[in-house]
MIMAR-341242 format. One record per residue (C-alpha): residue number from 1; y, z negated, x negated. Coordinates in nm, 4 decimals, always signed. Each point is the difference from the previous one (the first is absolute). Layout:
BEGIN
{nr->NUM; yy->Y; zz->Z; xx->X}
...
This chain:
BEGIN
{nr->1; yy->+2.3534; zz->-0.5592; xx->-2.3458}
{nr->2; yy->-0.2281; zz->+0.3018; xx->-0.0095}
{nr->3; yy->+0.1133; zz->+0.2728; xx->+0.2437}
{nr->4; yy->-0.2170; zz->+0.2849; xx->+0.1268}
{nr->5; yy->+0.1729; zz->+0.2680; xx->+0.2107}
{nr->6; yy->-0.1259; zz->+0.2792; xx->+0.2239}
{nr->7; yy->+0.2617; zz->+0.2598; xx->+0.0942}
{nr->8; yy->-0.1603; zz->+0.3423; xx->+0.0424}
{nr->9; yy->+0.3068; zz->+0.1494; xx->+0.1713}
{nr->10; yy->+0.2435; zz->-0.1381; xx->-0.2623}
{nr->11; yy->+0.2267; zz->-0.1605; xx->+0.2589}
{nr->12; yy->+0.2456; zz->-0.2768; xx->-0.0805}
{nr->13; yy->-0.0018; zz->-0.3537; xx->+0.1360}
{nr->14; yy->+0.3513; zz->+0.0717; xx->+0.1323}
{nr->15; yy->-0.1401; zz->+0.2789; xx->+0.2204}
{nr->16; yy->-0.2357; zz->-0.2433; xx->+0.1747}
{nr->17; yy->+0.0661; zz->-0.1423; xx->+0.3456}
{nr->18; yy->-0.3178; zz->-0.2030; xx->+0.0401}
{nr->19; yy->-0.0802; zz->-0.2926; xx->-0.2301}
{nr->20; yy->-0.3099; zz->-0.2170; xx->-0.0164}
{nr->21; yy->-0.1098; zz->-0.2773; xx->-0.2321}
{nr->22; yy->-0.3475; zz->-0.1428; xx->-0.0247}
{nr->23; yy->-0.1190; zz->-0.2868; xx->-0.2147}
{nr->24; yy->-0.3452; zz->-0.0560; xx->-0.1498}
{nr->25; yy->-0.1010; zz->-0.3217; xx->-0.1697}
{nr->26; yy->-0.2380; zz->-0.0909; xx->-0.2784}
{nr->27; yy->-0.0663; zz->-0.3604; xx->+0.1062}
{nr->28; yy->-0.1808; zz->-0.1718; xx->-0.2852}
{nr->29; yy->-0.1159; zz->-0.3583; xx->-0.0466}
{nr->30; yy->-0.0780; zz->-0.2164; xx->-0.3044}
{nr->31; yy->-0.3628; zz->+0.1194; xx->+0.0102}
{nr->32; yy->+0.1285; zz->+0.3556; xx->-0.0603}
{nr->33; yy->-0.1070; zz->+0.1093; xx->+0.3471}
{nr->34; yy->+0.2014; zz->+0.2675; xx->+0.1795}
{nr->35; yy->+0.0241; zz->-0.0119; xx->+0.3789}
{nr->36; yy->-0.0866; zz->+0.3336; xx->+0.1581}
{nr->37; yy->-0.0673; zz->+0.1093; xx->+0.3566}
{nr->38; yy->-0.2676; zz->+0.2225; xx->+0.1472}
{nr->39; yy->+0.0615; zz->+0.1939; xx->+0.3184}
{nr->40; yy->-0.1390; zz->+0.3161; xx->+0.1576}
{nr->41; yy->-0.2345; zz->+0.0581; xx->-0.2938}
{nr->42; yy->+0.2771; zz->-0.0148; xx->-0.2601}
{nr->43; yy->+0.1829; zz->-0.2562; xx->-0.2061}
{nr->44; yy->+0.3671; zz->-0.0871; xx->-0.0303}
{nr->45; yy->+0.2295; zz->-0.2578; xx->-0.1491}
{nr->46; yy->+0.1903; zz->-0.2305; xx->+0.2359}
{nr->47; yy->+0.3388; zz->+0.1401; xx->+0.0965}
{nr->48; yy->+0.1838; zz->+0.2181; xx->+0.2460}
{nr->49; yy->+0.3303; zz->+0.1504; xx->+0.1140}
{nr->50; yy->+0.3433; zz->-0.1573; xx->-0.0182}
{nr->51; yy->+0.1673; zz->-0.0659; xx->+0.3303}
{nr->52; yy->+0.3613; zz->+0.1035; xx->+0.0558}
{nr->53; yy->+0.2442; zz->-0.2182; xx->-0.1942}
{nr->54; yy->-0.2780; zz->-0.1792; xx->-0.1855}
{nr->55; yy->+0.0228; zz->-0.0491; xx->-0.3776}
{nr->56; yy->-0.2889; zz->+0.0829; xx->-0.2301}
{nr->57; yy->-0.0651; zz->-0.3709; xx->-0.0521}
{nr->58; yy->+0.0030; zz->-0.0705; xx->+0.3745}
{nr->59; yy->-0.2430; zz->+0.2875; xx->+0.0578}
{nr->60; yy->-0.2406; zz->-0.1292; xx->-0.2627}
{nr->61; yy->+0.0045; zz->-0.3531; xx->+0.1399}
{nr->62; yy->-0.0459; zz->+0.1195; xx->+0.3612}
{nr->63; yy->-0.2717; zz->+0.2562; xx->-0.0758}
{nr->64; yy->-0.2030; zz->-0.2390; xx->-0.2153}
{nr->65; yy->+0.0174; zz->-0.2600; xx->+0.2785}
{nr->66; yy->-0.0996; zz->+0.2547; xx->+0.2661}
{nr->67; yy->-0.2929; zz->+0.1492; xx->-0.1906}
{nr->68; yy->-0.1359; zz->-0.3025; xx->-0.1874}
{nr->69; yy->+0.1331; zz->-0.3083; xx->+0.1751}
{nr->70; yy->+0.1428; zz->-0.1126; xx->-0.3345}
{nr->71; yy->+0.3593; zz->-0.1206; xx->-0.0053}
{nr->72; yy->+0.1459; zz->+0.1010; xx->-0.3360}
{nr->73; yy->+0.3317; zz->-0.0971; xx->-0.1493}
{nr->74; yy->+0.2352; zz->+0.1904; xx->-0.2284}
{nr->75; yy->-0.1136; zz->-0.1901; xx->-0.3106}
{nr->76; yy->-0.3583; zz->+0.1248; xx->+0.0549}
{nr->77; yy->+0.1088; zz->+0.3651; xx->-0.0005}
{nr->78; yy->+0.0119; zz->+0.0700; xx->-0.3694}
{nr->79; yy->+0.1230; zz->+0.3576; xx->-0.0164}
{nr->80; yy->+0.0222; zz->+0.3448; xx->+0.1504}
{nr->81; yy->-0.1723; zz->+0.2166; xx->-0.2574}
{nr->82; yy->-0.0840; zz->+0.3369; xx->+0.1546}
{nr->83; yy->+0.1760; zz->+0.2276; xx->+0.2463}
{nr->84; yy->-0.1203; zz->+0.3237; xx->+0.1544}
{nr->85; yy->+0.2668; zz->+0.2221; xx->+0.1548}
{nr->86; yy->-0.0552; zz->+0.2863; xx->+0.2418}
{nr->87; yy->+0.2713; zz->+0.2486; xx->+0.0927}
{nr->88; yy->-0.1148; zz->+0.2138; xx->+0.2919}
{nr->89; yy->+0.1921; zz->+0.2988; xx->+0.1345}
{nr->90; yy->-0.0131; zz->+0.0465; xx->+0.3790}
{nr->91; yy->-0.2197; zz->-0.3081; xx->+0.0369}
{nr->92; yy->-0.2754; zz->+0.0727; xx->+0.2554}
{nr->93; yy->+0.2068; zz->+0.2835; xx->+0.1486}
{nr->94; yy->+0.2888; zz->-0.2282; xx->+0.1021}
{nr->95; yy->+0.2576; zz->+0.2123; xx->-0.1802}
{nr->96; yy->+0.0913; zz->-0.3103; xx->-0.2001}
{nr->97; yy->-0.0695; zz->-0.0785; xx->-0.3619}
{nr->98; yy->-0.1675; zz->-0.3318; xx->-0.0765}
{nr->99; yy->+0.0178; zz->-0.2302; xx->-0.3023}
{nr->100; yy->-0.2752; zz->-0.2573; xx->-0.0053}
{nr->101; yy->-0.1111; zz->-0.2411; xx->-0.2649}
{nr->102; yy->-0.2883; zz->-0.2372; xx->-0.0579}
{nr->103; yy->+0.0837; zz->-0.3007; xx->-0.2168}
{nr->104; yy->-0.2834; zz->-0.1909; xx->-0.1661}
{nr->105; yy->+0.0484; zz->-0.3639; xx->-0.0984}
{nr->106; yy->-0.2044; zz->-0.2819; xx->-0.1471}
{nr->107; yy->-0.0399; zz->-0.3308; xx->+0.1795}
{nr->108; yy->-0.1573; zz->-0.2909; xx->-0.1847}
{nr->109; yy->-0.1354; zz->-0.2640; xx->+0.2369}
{nr->110; yy->-0.3085; zz->-0.2124; xx->+0.0536}
{nr->111; yy->+0.0577; zz->-0.0136; xx->+0.3742}
{nr->112; yy->-0.2996; zz->+0.1182; xx->+0.1996}
{nr->113; yy->+0.0182; zz->+0.2566; xx->+0.2780}
{nr->114; yy->+0.0290; zz->-0.1649; xx->+0.3408}
{nr->115; yy->-0.1817; zz->+0.2199; xx->+0.2505}
{nr->116; yy->+0.1435; zz->-0.1964; xx->+0.2943}
{nr->117; yy->+0.3568; zz->+0.0890; xx->-0.1052}
{nr->118; yy->-0.0595; zz->+0.3723; xx->-0.0461}
{nr->119; yy->+0.1965; zz->+0.2340; xx->+0.2287}
{nr->120; yy->-0.2118; zz->+0.3160; xx->+0.0082}
{nr->121; yy->+0.0844; zz->+0.3206; xx->+0.1819}
{nr->122; yy->-0.2402; zz->+0.1214; xx->+0.2682}
{nr->123; yy->-0.1050; zz->+0.2771; xx->-0.2399}
{nr->124; yy->-0.0805; zz->-0.2528; xx->-0.2757}
{nr->125; yy->-0.2036; zz->-0.2100; xx->+0.2451}
{nr->126; yy->-0.1870; zz->+0.3078; xx->+0.1257}
{nr->127; yy->-0.0777; zz->+0.1077; xx->-0.3578}
{nr->128; yy->-0.1479; zz->-0.3336; xx->-0.1120}
{nr->129; yy->+0.2800; zz->-0.1178; xx->-0.2292}
{nr->130; yy->-0.1237; zz->-0.2621; xx->-0.2452}
{nr->131; yy->+0.1240; zz->-0.1536; xx->-0.3238}
{nr->132; yy->-0.1913; zz->-0.0316; xx->-0.3268}
{nr->133; yy->+0.0839; zz->-0.1588; xx->-0.3320}
{nr->134; yy->-0.1189; zz->+0.2139; xx->-0.2905}
{nr->135; yy->+0.0041; zz->-0.1076; xx->-0.3625}
{nr->136; yy->+0.2343; zz->+0.2099; xx->-0.2116}
{nr->137; yy->-0.2891; zz->+0.1088; xx->-0.2249}
{nr->138; yy->-0.1849; zz->+0.1434; xx->+0.3040}
{nr->139; yy->+0.3066; zz->+0.1331; xx->+0.1811}
{nr->140; yy->-0.0104; zz->+0.3602; xx->-0.1232}
{nr->141; yy->-0.3699; zz->+0.0377; xx->+0.0835}
{nr->142; yy->+0.0579; zz->-0.1578; xx->+0.3416}
{nr->143; yy->+0.2832; zz->+0.2400; xx->+0.0884}
{nr->144; yy->-0.1933; zz->+0.3018; xx->-0.1324}
{nr->145; yy->-0.2844; zz->-0.0877; xx->+0.2382}
{nr->146; yy->+0.2298; zz->+0.1096; xx->+0.2857}
{nr->147; yy->+0.0492; zz->+0.3511; xx->-0.1442}
{nr->148; yy->-0.2632; zz->+0.2515; xx->+0.0990}
{nr->149; yy->-0.0318; zz->+0.3534; xx->+0.1322}
{nr->150; yy->-0.0616; zz->-0.0870; xx->+0.3658}
{nr->151; yy->+0.2654; zz->-0.2743; xx->+0.0090}
{nr->152; yy->+0.3091; zz->+0.0519; xx->+0.2181}
{nr->153; yy->+0.2610; zz->+0.1788; xx->-0.2119}
{nr->154; yy->+0.2641; zz->-0.2707; xx->+0.0536}
{nr->155; yy->-0.2398; zz->-0.2686; xx->-0.1248}
{nr->156; yy->-0.0661; zz->+0.1992; xx->-0.3184}
{nr->157; yy->+0.3741; zz->+0.0534; xx->-0.0505}
{nr->158; yy->+0.0725; zz->-0.3723; xx->+0.0392}
{nr->159; yy->-0.2815; zz->-0.1045; xx->-0.2357}
{nr->160; yy->+0.1072; zz->+0.2542; xx->-0.2636}
{nr->161; yy->+0.3596; zz->-0.1257; xx->+0.0242}
{nr->162; yy->-0.1150; zz->-0.3607; xx->-0.0434}
{nr->163; yy->-0.1923; zz->+0.1025; xx->-0.3124}
{nr->164; yy->+0.3052; zz->+0.1756; xx->-0.1513}
{nr->165; yy->+0.2162; zz->-0.3047; xx->+0.0644}
{nr->166; yy->-0.2728; zz->-0.2334; xx->-0.1292}
{nr->167; yy->+0.0299; zz->+0.1637; xx->-0.3446}
{nr->168; yy->+0.3632; zz->-0.1194; xx->-0.0192}
{nr->169; yy->-0.0902; zz->-0.3355; xx->+0.1558}
{nr->170; yy->-0.2481; zz->-0.0691; xx->-0.2822}
{nr->171; yy->+0.2710; zz->+0.0712; xx->-0.2610}
{nr->172; yy->+0.2232; zz->-0.2653; xx->+0.1550}
{nr->173; yy->-0.2539; zz->-0.2567; xx->+0.1093}
{nr->174; yy->-0.1708; zz->-0.1331; xx->-0.3097}
């Protein structure tokens, strides 16, 4: 697994009191189409935060179901291939250090998104959440179309992260 780490304050994981895990999924079908969401003018891969006591696998299965309506099984989740770690001192002024990670995985399935089974947050509904399937050969161009000077900073950050991870994805998915 490729690991990218951000730790400007050089703190240790042992010094952290807050822990978060997020998952992001490259869901790809036999037509080499990757499922990607649009919301609030940006793009993102399906995924989200782990709930307390939830395993990585359980989080992936739940988040994919919530955001795409697709019920995936363990045998469809081929591998975790990229992890981004953040170690933040005094996270948001709480006086506590935080260790968070984002784990990217590949899911191979021909199941179609089921809009009627999607469990969107109010924010996602308000920001016109929608799903698109983009061919792998057009994926980079598609994601780059969401990066521009007047774009919300968070949307640019997310798109740039997807592009970095996509480089590793292409090495694995041939």
